[in-house]
NUTOR-851197 format. One record per residue (C-alpha): residue number from 0; residue in three letters; x, y, z. Coordinates in nm, 3 decimals, padded with zeros to 5 digits, always signed. Each point is the difference from the previous one (the first is absolute). Example, Ala and Ser with C-alpha at 12.3 -4.5 7.8 and 13.67 -1.06 7.14 Angstrom:
% NUTOR-851197
+-----+--------+---------+---------+---------+
: num : residu :      c1 :      c2 :      c3 :
+-----+--------+---------+---------+---------+
:   0 :    ALA : +01.230 : -00.450 : +00.780 :
:   1 :    SER : +00.137 : +00.344 : -00.066 :
+-----+--------+---------+---------+---------+
***
This chain:
% NUTOR-851197
+-----+--------+---------+---------+---------+
: num : residu :      c1 :      c2 :      c3 :
+-----+--------+---------+---------+---------+
:   0 :    MET : +00.000 : +00.000 : +00.000 :
:   1 :    LYS : +00.139 : +00.338 : -00.101 :
:   2 :    ILE : -00.040 : +00.303 : +00.217 :
:   3 :    THR : -00.011 : +00.340 : -00.166 :
:   4 :    MET : +00.069 : +00.307 : +00.204 :
:   5 :    LYS : -00.017 : +00.362 : -00.114 :
:   6 :    MET : +00.245 : +00.215 : +00.191 :
:   7 :    PRO : +00.312 : +00.200 : -00.066 :
:   8 :    HIS : +00.291 : -00.219 : -00.098 :
:   9 :    SER : +00.222 : +00.119 : +00.282 :
:  10 :    PHE : -00.249 : -00.122 : +00.256 :
:  11 :    ALA : -00.081 : -00.332 : -00.163 :
:  12 :    PRO : +00.115 : -00.291 : +00.210 :
:  13 :    MET : +00.261 : -00.220 : -00.166 :
:  14 :    ILE : -00.197 : -00.324 : +00.002 :
:  15 :    PRO : +00.072 : -00.253 : -00.275 :
:  16 :    GLY : -00.299 : -00.073 : -00.221 :
:  17 :    VAL : -00.177 : +00.328 : +00.079 :
:  18 :    ASP : -00.069 : +00.236 : -00.287 :
:  19 :    ARG : +00.103 : +00.349 : +00.097 :
:  20 :    LYS : -00.159 : +00.280 : -00.199 :
:  21 :    SER : +00.117 : +00.352 : +00.042 :
:  22 :    ASP : -00.195 : +00.318 : -00.059 :
:  23 :    THR : +00.113 : +00.003 : -00.360 :
:  24 :    GLY : -00.165 : -00.336 : -00.067 :
:  25 :    SER : +00.320 : -00.183 : -00.092 :
:  26 :    SER : +00.048 : -00.340 : +00.157 :
:  27 :    ARG : +00.294 : -00.216 : +00.099 :
:  28 :    THR : -00.025 : -00.366 : +00.083 :
:  29 :    GLY : +00.243 : -00.231 : +00.170 :
:  30 :    GLY : +00.204 : +00.005 : +00.314 :
:  31 :    ILE : +00.236 : +00.252 : +00.135 :
:  32 :    GLY : +00.175 : +00.177 : -00.283 :
:  33 :    GLY : -00.241 : -00.119 : -00.272 :
:  34 :    GLY : +00.039 : -00.279 : -00.257 :
:  35 :    ILE : +00.294 : -00.121 : -00.206 :
:  36 :    GLY : +00.087 : +00.245 : -00.272 :
:  37 :    THR : +00.042 : -00.087 : -00.366 :
:  38 :    GLY : +00.376 : +00.050 : +00.026 :
:  39 :    MET : +00.033 : -00.276 : +00.254 :
:  40 :    LEU : -00.213 : -00.234 : -00.214 :
:  41 :    SER : +00.216 : +00.074 : -00.303 :
:  42 :    ILE : +00.317 : -00.082 : +00.192 :
:  43 :    LEU : -00.157 : -00.323 : +00.129 :
:  44 :    MET : -00.103 : -00.103 : -00.353 :
:  45 :    VAL : +00.349 : +00.072 : -00.137 :
:  46 :    LEU : +00.157 : -00.211 : +00.276 :
:  47 :    ILE : -00.241 : -00.287 : -00.068 :
:  48 :    ILE : +00.074 : +00.017 : -00.374 :
:  49 :    LEU : +00.375 : +00.000 : +00.068 :
:  50 :    LEU : -00.034 : -00.299 : +00.230 :
:  51 :    LEU : -00.206 : -00.195 : -00.251 :
:  52 :    SER : +00.246 : +00.091 : -00.278 :
:  53 :    ALA : +00.291 : -00.126 : +00.210 :
:  54 :    PHE : -00.181 : -00.330 : +00.062 :
:  55 :    ALA : -00.074 : -00.028 : -00.373 :
:  56 :    VAL : +00.368 : +00.049 : -00.090 :
:  57 :    LEU : +00.109 : -00.257 : +00.261 :
:  58 :    SER : -00.256 : -00.252 : -00.125 :
:  59 :    TYR : +00.108 : +00.052 : -00.359 :
:  60 :    SER : +00.371 : -00.041 : +00.075 :
:  61 :    GLU : -00.071 : -00.314 : +00.208 :
:  62 :    ALA : -00.206 : -00.146 : -00.285 :
:  63 :    ARG : +00.282 : +00.066 : -00.249 :
:  64 :    ALA : +00.257 : -00.162 : +00.229 :
:  65 :    GLU : -00.223 : -00.305 : +00.047 :
:  66 :    ASN : -00.049 : -00.022 : -00.376 :
:  67 :    ARG : +00.377 : +00.002 : -00.062 :
:  68 :    LEU : +00.050 : -00.269 : +00.264 :
:  69 :    THR : -00.275 : -00.211 : -00.155 :
:  70 :    GLU : +00.157 : +00.031 : -00.345 :
:  71 :    LYS : +00.339 : -00.111 : +00.137 :
:  72 :    THR : -00.162 : -00.295 : +00.178 :
:  73 :    ILE : -00.181 : -00.106 : -00.317 :
:  74 :    GLN : +00.322 : +00.020 : -00.203 :
:  75 :    SER : +00.192 : -00.197 : +00.263 :
:  76 :    ALA : -00.263 : -00.275 : +00.004 :
:  77 :    GLN : -00.006 : -00.018 : -00.380 :
:  78 :    ASP : +00.380 : -00.027 : -00.012 :
:  79 :    TYR : +00.001 : -00.274 : +00.264 :
:  80 :    TYR : -00.267 : -00.206 : -00.176 :
:  81 :    ALA : +00.179 : +00.035 : -00.335 :
:  82 :    ALA : +00.317 : -00.141 : +00.161 :
:  83 :    ASP : -00.204 : -00.272 : +00.173 :
:  84 :    ARG : -00.158 : -00.096 : -00.333 :
:  85 :    ARG : +00.346 : -00.027 : -00.153 :
:  86 :    ALA : +00.117 : -00.219 : +00.291 :
:  87 :    GLU : -00.298 : -00.230 : -00.057 :
:  88 :    GLU : +00.083 : -00.023 : -00.372 :
:  89 :    ILE : +00.359 : -00.095 : +00.081 :
:  90 :    LEU : -00.112 : -00.254 : +00.261 :
:  91 :    PHE : -00.251 : -00.156 : -00.242 :
:  92 :    THR : +00.262 : -00.020 : -00.276 :
:  93 :    PHE : +00.258 : -00.161 : +00.231 :
:  94 :    HIS : -00.257 : -00.254 : +00.123 :
:  95 :    GLY : -00.069 : -00.083 : -00.364 :
:  96 :    TYR : +00.370 : -00.055 : -00.066 :
:  97 :    TRP : +00.021 : -00.246 : +00.290 :
:  98 :    ALA : -00.318 : -00.183 : -00.105 :
:  99 :    GLU : +00.130 : -00.043 : -00.356 :
: 100 :    GLY : +00.340 : -00.151 : +00.072 :
: 101 :    GLY : +00.095 : -00.016 : +00.366 :
: 102 :    ALA : +00.250 : +00.194 : +00.205 :
: 103 :    GLU : +00.303 : -00.012 : -00.235 :
: 104 :    GLU : -00.190 : +00.112 : -00.309 :
: 105 :    ALA : -00.183 : +00.268 : +00.201 :
: 106 :    LYS : +00.334 : +00.128 : +00.132 :
: 107 :    ALA : +00.135 : +00.039 : -00.355 :
: 108 :    LYS : -00.316 : +00.179 : -00.120 :
: 109 :    ILE : -00.010 : +00.228 : +00.305 :
: 110 :    ALA : +00.365 : +00.097 : -00.055 :
: 111 :    ALA : -00.091 : +00.106 : -00.355 :
: 112 :    PHE : -00.325 : +00.173 : +00.105 :
: 113 :    PRO : -00.014 : +00.358 : -00.134 :
: 114 :    ALA : -00.050 : +00.253 : +00.279 :
: 115 :    GLU : -00.182 : +00.324 : -00.072 :
: 116 :    GLU : +00.158 : +00.342 : +00.050 :
: 117 :    GLY : +00.104 : +00.054 : +00.361 :
: 118 :    GLU : -00.056 : -00.363 : +00.100 :
: 119 :    SER : +00.268 : -00.229 : +00.132 :
: 120 :    ILE : -00.016 : -00.380 : -00.002 :
: 121 :    SER : +00.290 : -00.195 : +00.149 :
: 122 :    LEU : +00.062 : -00.368 : +00.078 :
: 123 :    SER : +00.222 : -00.148 : +00.270 :
: 124 :    GLU : +00.059 : -00.357 : +00.118 :
: 125 :    GLU : -00.113 : -00.078 : +00.353 :
: 126 :    GLU : +00.010 : -00.348 : +00.161 :
: 127 :    GLY : -00.109 : -00.210 : -00.298 :
: 128 :    SER : -00.247 : +00.257 : -00.126 :
: 129 :    VAL : +00.010 : +00.328 : -00.188 :
: 130 :    LEU : -00.088 : +00.332 : +00.161 :
: 131 :    ILE : -00.161 : +00.237 : -00.251 :
: 132 :    THR : -00.012 : +00.367 : +00.100 :
: 133 :    CYS : -00.221 : +00.235 : -00.200 :
: 134 :    LEU : +00.005 : +00.374 : +00.068 :
: 135 :    ILE : -00.289 : +00.185 : -00.162 :
: 136 :    PRO : -00.010 : +00.381 : +00.026 :
: 137 :    ILE : -00.318 : +00.152 : +00.137 :
: 138 :    ASP : +00.097 : +00.368 : -00.013 :
: 139 :    GLN : +00.309 : +00.212 : +00.063 :
: 140 :    ALA : +00.011 : -00.089 : +00.369 :
: 141 :    ARG : -00.128 : -00.361 : +00.020 :
: 142 :    GLN : +00.049 : -00.341 : -00.157 :
: 143 :    LEU : -00.170 : -00.337 : +00.032 :
: 144 :    ARG : +00.236 : -00.283 : +00.100 :
: 145 :    LEU : -00.107 : -00.349 : -00.104 :
: 146 :    GLU : +00.222 : -00.289 : +00.111 :
: 147 :    LEU : -00.081 : -00.347 : -00.131 :
: 148 :    VAL : +00.158 : -00.337 : +00.074 :
: 149 :    LEU : +00.017 : -00.241 : -00.295 :
: 150 :    GLY : +00.054 : -00.364 : +00.084 :
: 151 :    GLU : -00.108 : -00.346 : -00.112 :
: 152 :    GLU : -00.324 : +00.034 : +00.197 :
: 153 :    GLY : -00.097 : +00.320 : -00.183 :
: 154 :    LEU : +00.017 : +00.374 : +00.027 :
: 155 :    GLN : -00.062 : +00.147 : +00.346 :
: 156 :    THR : -00.041 : +00.366 : +00.094 :
: 157 :    LYS : +00.248 : +00.085 : +00.275 :
: 158 :    THR : -00.041 : +00.378 : +00.028 :
: 159 :    ARG : -00.235 : +00.257 : -00.148 :
: 160 :    LYS : +00.035 : +00.350 : +00.145 :
: 161 :    VAL : +00.024 : +00.368 : -00.080 :
: 162 :    GLU : +00.341 : +00.159 : +00.062 :
: 163 :    ASN : +00.096 : +00.363 : +00.027 :
: 164 :    THR : +00.264 : +00.100 : -00.256 :
: 165 :    ALA : +00.027 : +00.370 : +00.087 :
: 166 :    GLN : +00.322 : +00.111 : +00.163 :
: 167 :    TRP : -00.051 : +00.136 : +00.349 :
: 168 :    GLU : +00.220 : +00.294 : +00.079 :
: 169 :    ASP : +00.071 : +00.016 : +00.369 :
: 170 :    GLU : +00.048 : +00.365 : +00.085 :
: 171 :    GLY : +00.054 : -00.065 : +00.367 :
: 172 :    ILE : -00.187 : +00.155 : +00.285 :
: 173 :    TYR : +00.086 : +00.342 : +00.130 :
: 174 :    ILE : -00.031 : +00.007 : +00.377 :
: 175 :    TRP : +00.023 : +00.331 : +00.174 :
: 176 :    ASP : +00.269 : -00.012 : +00.267 :
: 177 :    GLY : -00.124 : +00.302 : +00.192 :
: 178 :    GLY : +00.280 : +00.230 : -00.107 :
+-----+--------+---------+---------+---------+
***
């Protein structure tokens, strides 16, 4: 409920929510000192717009960083699966060599097997069997190592793992000595 009082402004009690009308008929509403001016509202709106703009820029930069990371992850997975596919092709071919003519004929065919660019296939004798080591590049920093053992009982997979080929540069650790 609003109370309207007609009296000179200087005598009007300062009660919030009471309309005070002076002799001139002008009115002021609000508490002590009146309402918020348009200048204060403008400053508040500018600050809100600046805050929202800052959040928009942060969100955009975060989204771009996440997109770059996703692209790198996709490329890394594609490179790994391409190397894995090549390892499976080599393994299938070597199994075929053994199935066709046994261990000695397979050893001769594996020694003459053409490696693709960047690949390395080596044979070494080990306790009555042949150790076959295949290194298949994944990317500039990784390779897939496939070690197979060829014997009279067949071709067995000994090791299949991803190795880091990048050179680590140890720069040392600087420890502040207090001086």
